[in-house]
C-alpha positions as YAML, in Angstrom:
chain: A
units: angstrom
residues:
- id: 1
  name: MET
  ca: [127.25, 91.81, 105.67]
- id: 2
  name: THR
  ca: [124.86, 94.69, 106.19]
- id: 3
  name: GLU
  ca: [124.37, 97.45, 103.65]
- id: 4
  name: LEU
  ca: [123.19, 101.01, 103.24]
- id: 5
  name: ARG
  ca: [120.88, 101.06, 100.20]
- id: 6
  name: PHE
  ca: [119.45, 104.26, 98.72]
- id: 7
  name: TYR
  ca: [116.30, 103.99, 96.59]
- id: 8
  name: THR
  ca: [115.62, 107.19, 94.69]
- id: 9
  name: GLY
  ca: [113.34, 108.69, 92.07]
- id: 10
  name: PRO
  ca: [111.25, 111.81, 91.48]
- id: 11
  name: MET
  ca: [107.97, 112.46, 93.26]
- id: 12
  name: SER
  ca: [105.27, 109.83, 92.63]
- id: 13
  name: SER
  ca: [107.79, 107.14, 91.69]
- id: 14
  name: GLY
  ca: [106.69, 104.88, 94.53]
- id: 15
  name: LYS
  ca: [109.43, 105.54, 97.11]
- id: 16
  name: SER
  ca: [107.16, 105.64, 100.17]
- id: 17
  name: THR
  ca: [105.05, 102.77, 98.84]
- id: 18
  name: LEU
  ca: [108.22, 100.70, 98.43]
- id: 19
  name: ALA
  ca: [109.41, 101.68, 101.92]
- id: 20
  name: LEU
  ca: [106.09, 100.47, 103.35]
- id: 21
  name: GLN
  ca: [106.28, 97.25, 101.33]
- id: 22
  name: THR
  ca: [109.87, 96.66, 102.46]
- id: 23
  name: ALA
  ca: [108.87, 97.13, 106.10]
- id: 24
  name: TYR
  ca: [106.00, 94.69, 105.65]
- id: 25
  name: ASN
  ca: [108.19, 92.08, 103.90]
- id: 26
  name: LEU
  ca: [110.90, 92.29, 106.56]
- id: 27
  name: GLU
  ca: [108.36, 91.84, 109.34]
- id: 28
  name: GLN
  ca: [106.77, 88.90, 107.52]
- id: 29
  name: ALA
  ca: [110.24, 87.33, 107.46]
- id: 30
  name: GLY
  ca: [110.40, 87.68, 111.25]
- id: 31
  name: LYS
  ca: [112.75, 90.66, 111.28]
- id: 32
  name: TYR
  ca: [112.65, 93.35, 113.94]
- id: 33
  name: ILE
  ca: [112.71, 96.75, 112.23]
- id: 34
  name: TRP
  ca: [112.85, 100.44, 113.07]
- id: 35
  name: VAL
  ca: [110.87, 102.67, 110.69]
- id: 36
  name: MET
  ca: [111.48, 106.43, 110.57]
- id: 37
  name: THR
  ca: [110.66, 109.47, 108.47]
- id: 38
  name: MET
  ca: [111.14, 113.24, 108.40]
- id: 39
  name: HIS
  ca: [108.76, 115.89, 107.04]
- id: 40
  name: ASP
  ca: [106.20, 113.39, 105.74]
- id: 41
  name: ARG
  ca: [102.84, 114.75, 104.57]
- id: 42
  name: LYS
  ca: [101.28, 113.38, 107.75]
- id: 43
  name: SER
  ca: [103.13, 113.64, 111.06]
- id: 44
  name: GLY
  ca: [103.58, 110.44, 112.99]
- id: 45
  name: GLY
  ca: [104.05, 108.12, 110.08]
- id: 46
  name: ILE
  ca: [104.96, 107.26, 106.53]
- id: 47
  name: THR
  ca: [102.25, 107.88, 103.97]
- id: 48
  name: SER
  ca: [101.98, 106.87, 100.34]
- id: 49
  name: ARG
  ca: [100.04, 108.73, 97.67]
- id: 50
  name: LEU
  ca: [98.23, 105.43, 97.09]
- id: 51
  name: GLY
  ca: [96.68, 105.79, 100.54]
- id: 52
  name: PHE
  ca: [98.88, 103.36, 102.48]
- id: 53
  name: GLU
  ca: [100.34, 104.51, 105.77]
- id: 54
  name: ARG
  ca: [102.17, 103.27, 108.82]
- id: 55
  name: GLU
  ca: [103.19, 104.73, 112.16]
- id: 56
  name: SER
  ca: [106.88, 105.46, 112.44]
- id: 57
  name: THR
  ca: [109.42, 107.45, 114.39]
- id: 58
  name: THR
  ca: [109.29, 111.02, 113.12]
- id: 59
  name: ILE
  ca: [112.72, 112.57, 113.45]
- id: 60
  name: GLY
  ca: [113.78, 116.20, 113.36]
- id: 61
  name: ASP
  ca: [116.94, 118.04, 112.41]
- id: 62
  name: GLU
  ca: [118.54, 117.56, 115.84]
- id: 63
  name: PHE
  ca: [117.55, 113.90, 116.28]
- id: 64
  name: ARG
  ca: [120.62, 111.73, 116.88]
- id: 65
  name: ILE
  ca: [119.87, 108.44, 115.14]
- id: 66
  name: LEU
  ca: [123.00, 106.71, 116.42]
- id: 67
  name: LYS
  ca: [122.36, 107.72, 120.03]
- id: 68
  name: HIS
  ca: [118.78, 106.42, 119.88]
- id: 69
  name: TYR
  ca: [119.99, 103.22, 118.17]
- id: 70
  name: ALA
  ca: [122.68, 102.63, 120.82]
- id: 71
  name: ASN
  ca: [120.10, 102.97, 123.60]
- id: 72
  name: MET
  ca: [117.68, 100.43, 122.12]
- id: 73
  name: ARG
  ca: [117.15, 97.34, 124.23]
- id: 74
  name: HIS
  ca: [116.80, 95.18, 121.11]
- id: 75
  name: ARG
  ca: [118.81, 96.23, 118.07]
- id: 76
  name: PRO
  ca: [116.76, 96.12, 114.89]
- id: 77
  name: ASP
  ca: [117.68, 93.83, 112.03]
- id: 78
  name: ALA
  ca: [116.93, 96.67, 109.65]
- id: 79
  name: LEU
  ca: [116.10, 100.38, 109.50]
- id: 80
  name: VAL
  ca: [113.57, 101.61, 106.94]
- id: 81
  name: CYS
  ca: [114.09, 105.36, 106.45]
- id: 82
  name: ASP
  ca: [111.74, 107.45, 104.32]
- id: 83
  name: GLU
  ca: [112.12, 111.05, 103.08]
- id: 84
  name: VAL
  ca: [115.90, 110.78, 103.55]
- id: 85
  name: GLN
  ca: [116.51, 113.78, 101.32]
- id: 86
  name: PHE
  ca: [115.56, 115.85, 104.38]
- id: 87
  name: TYR
  ca: [118.00, 114.10, 106.75]
- id: 88
  name: SER
  ca: [121.16, 116.04, 107.56]
- id: 89
  name: PRO
  ca: [124.51, 114.85, 106.22]
- id: 90
  name: LYS
  ca: [125.42, 113.96, 109.85]
- id: 91
  name: GLN
  ca: [122.30, 111.78, 110.14]
- id: 92
  name: ILE
  ca: [123.23, 110.05, 106.86]
- id: 93
  name: GLU
  ca: [126.70, 109.38, 108.28]
- id: 94
  name: GLU
  ca: [125.03, 107.85, 111.35]
- id: 95
  name: LEU
  ca: [123.02, 105.53, 109.09]
- id: 96
  name: ALA
  ca: [126.25, 104.48, 107.34]
- id: 97
  name: TYR
  ca: [127.89, 103.84, 110.71]
- id: 98
  name: ILE
  ca: [124.95, 101.65, 111.76]
- id: 99
  name: ALA
  ca: [125.21, 99.65, 108.53]
- id: 100
  name: ASP
  ca: [128.96, 99.23, 109.04]
- id: 101
  name: HIS
  ca: [129.08, 98.59, 112.80]
- id: 102
  name: GLY
  ca: [125.58, 97.91, 114.08]
- id: 103
  name: GLN
  ca: [124.71, 94.76, 112.13]
- id: 104
  name: SER
  ca: [121.53, 96.37, 110.79]
- id: 105
  name: ASP
  ca: [120.67, 96.83, 107.13]
- id: 106
  name: VAL
  ca: [119.55, 100.35, 106.21]
- id: 107
  name: TYR
  ca: [116.94, 100.90, 103.50]
- id: 108
  name: ALA
  ca: [116.76, 104.60, 102.61]
- id: 109
  name: TYR
  ca: [114.14, 106.16, 100.31]
- id: 110
  name: GLY
  ca: [114.11, 109.71, 99.00]
- id: 111
  name: LEU
  ca: [114.27, 112.30, 96.27]
- id: 112
  name: LYS
  ca: [117.47, 113.01, 94.41]
- id: 113
  name: VAL
  ca: [116.93, 116.71, 93.59]
- id: 114
  name: ASN
  ca: [114.97, 119.58, 95.11]
- id: 115
  name: PHE
  ca: [112.63, 122.03, 93.37]
- id: 116
  name: LYS
  ca: [115.67, 123.99, 92.15]
- id: 117
  name: GLY
  ca: [117.05, 120.92, 90.36]
- id: 118
  name: GLU
  ca: [119.91, 120.59, 92.89]
- id: 119
  name: LEU
  ca: [120.87, 117.67, 95.11]
- id: 120
  name: PHE
  ca: [119.54, 117.83, 98.64]
- id: 121
  name: PRO
  ca: [122.43, 117.83, 101.18]
- id: 122
  name: GLY
  ca: [121.21, 114.52, 102.62]
- id: 123
  name: THR
  ca: [120.91, 113.00, 99.16]
- id: 124
  name: ARG
  ca: [124.40, 114.13, 98.22]
- id: 125
  name: ARG
  ca: [125.85, 112.43, 101.31]
- id: 126
  name: LEU
  ca: [123.83, 109.28, 100.64]
- id: 127
  name: ILE
  ca: [125.10, 109.06, 97.06]
- id: 128
  name: GLU
  ca: [128.64, 109.42, 98.41]
- id: 129
  name: LEU
  ca: [128.25, 106.74, 101.13]
- id: 130
  name: ALA
  ca: [125.62, 104.22, 100.01]
- id: 131
  name: ASP
  ca: [126.68, 100.69, 99.14]
- id: 132
  name: ARG
  ca: [124.06, 100.80, 96.40]
- id: 133
  name: VAL
  ca: [122.07, 103.62, 94.80]
- id: 134
  name: ILE
  ca: [118.98, 102.23, 93.10]
- id: 135
  name: ASP
  ca: [117.00, 104.41, 90.68]
- id: 136
  name: LEU
  ca: [113.38, 103.30, 90.84]
- id: 137
  name: GLN
  ca: [112.09, 101.94, 87.57]
- id: 138
  name: LEU
  ca: [108.54, 103.25, 87.80]
- id: 139
  name: GLU
  ca: [108.53, 105.99, 85.21]
- id: 140
  name: ASN
  ca: [106.80, 109.30, 85.69]
- id: 141
  name: PHE
  ca: [105.90, 111.60, 82.86]
- id: 142
  name: CYS
  ca: [106.02, 115.29, 82.17]
- id: 143
  name: TRP
  ca: [102.91, 116.90, 80.68]
- id: 144
  name: CYS
  ca: [104.61, 116.54, 77.26]
- id: 145
  name: GLY
  ca: [104.88, 112.75, 77.60]
- id: 146
  name: GLU
  ca: [108.66, 112.61, 78.15]
- id: 147
  name: LYS
  ca: [110.18, 110.95, 81.22]
- id: 148
  name: ALA
  ca: [109.95, 113.26, 84.25]
- id: 149
  name: THR
  ca: [113.16, 113.71, 86.23]
- id: 150
  name: GLN
  ca: [112.54, 117.03, 87.99]
- id: 151
  name: ASN
  ca: [110.26, 118.14, 90.85]
- id: 152
  name: ALA
  ca: [109.15, 121.69, 90.09]
- id: 153
  name: ARG
  ca: [107.45, 123.80, 92.75]
- id: 154
  name: THR
  ca: [104.65, 126.12, 91.72]
- id: 155
  name: VAL
  ca: [102.95, 128.88, 93.65]
- id: 156
  name: ASP
  ca: [99.52, 129.71, 92.26]
- id: 157
  name: GLY
  ca: [100.46, 127.79, 89.10]
- id: 158
  name: VAL
  ca: [103.75, 129.62, 88.45]
- id: 159
  name: MET
  ca: [107.06, 127.76, 88.77]
- id: 160
  name: VAL
  ca: [109.38, 129.16, 91.44]
- id: 161
  name: THR
  ca: [113.08, 128.54, 92.01]
- id: 162
  name: GLU
  ca: [113.59, 130.59, 95.16]
- id: 163
  name: GLY
  ca: [112.40, 129.97, 98.69]
- id: 164
  name: GLU
  ca: [112.69, 127.54, 101.55]
- id: 165
  name: GLU
  ca: [114.06, 124.15, 100.53]
- id: 166
  name: VAL
  ca: [111.46, 122.29, 102.57]
- id: 167
  name: VAL
  ca: [107.79, 123.09, 102.04]
- id: 168
  name: VAL
  ca: [105.58, 120.13, 102.94]
- id: 169
  name: GLY
  ca: [101.82, 119.92, 102.84]
- id: 170
  name: ASP
  ca: [98.90, 118.60, 100.92]
- id: 171
  name: THR
  ca: [100.20, 119.45, 97.50]
- id: 172
  name: ASP
  ca: [96.82, 118.86, 95.86]
- id: 173
  name: GLU
  ca: [94.88, 121.44, 97.89]
- id: 174
  name: SER
  ca: [97.24, 124.32, 98.56]
- id: 175
  name: GLU
  ca: [98.62, 127.29, 96.66]
- id: 176
  name: VAL
  ca: [102.00, 125.52, 96.72]
- id: 177
  name: ALA
  ca: [102.11, 122.47, 94.47]
- id: 178
  name: TYR
  ca: [104.69, 120.23, 92.86]
- id: 179
  name: VAL
  ca: [104.73, 119.28, 89.19]
- id: 180
  name: LEU
  ca: [106.82, 116.57, 87.58]
- id: 181
  name: LEU
  ca: [108.70, 117.84, 84.54]
- id: 182
  name: CYS
  ca: [111.23, 116.53, 82.03]
- id: 183
  name: ARG
  ca: [114.59, 118.28, 82.12]
- id: 184
  name: ARG
  ca: [113.82, 120.42, 79.05]
- id: 185
  name: HIS
  ca: [110.60, 121.86, 80.44]
- id: 186
  name: PHE
  ca: [112.14, 122.26, 83.88]
- id: 187
  name: MET
  ca: [114.97, 124.30, 82.36]
- id: 188
  name: ASP
  ca: [112.46, 126.26, 80.24]
- id: 189
  name: ARG
  ca: [110.23, 126.79, 83.33]
- id: 190
  name: LYS
  ca: [107.22, 125.52, 81.40]
- id: 191
  name: VAL
  ca: [104.82, 123.69, 83.74]
- id: 192
  name: LYS
  ca: [101.98, 123.08, 81.28]
- id: 193
  name: ARG
  ca: [101.05, 123.15, 77.63]
- id: 194
  name: ASP
  ca: [100.16, 126.65, 76.32]
...
């Protein structure tokens, strides 16, 4: 029986690293896989903050996963899907259909909430449809030392809660950055110690 599994956690919790490790392990077991991502930091592949990367299918908003899957000469044993928070609800439904009817396991990796502290539409649909939702155990910490659960966006060091949902880039070298915060400091909009 194939499954749709959703692995989730805040930024820097190892989602992309785990996706890359899963792809590697499946291939080592002789499985044929299809790896895909959307809005990764580097176009053309999945990248990990640890420096690991792999070429993959980069999909866009209009990409029909099921249509591409149906046209494949050899159906994959598994799909490894990174940055699934950016996938549309329709694309998530296509992944569920593949798990149910295509005889391929689907491993999905992504954030739970956006910079506003709200579920991404793709994440919401995944939580509704996934056979299993797995919260990653690698803990991240807020500047105060508490467990980080929120991904705050800052512009020039100031937390923002308005703007485009998707802003991707090198978060270490741009005016837009992301900071991991505990819920209390996220709600208080406090991104660093005074």
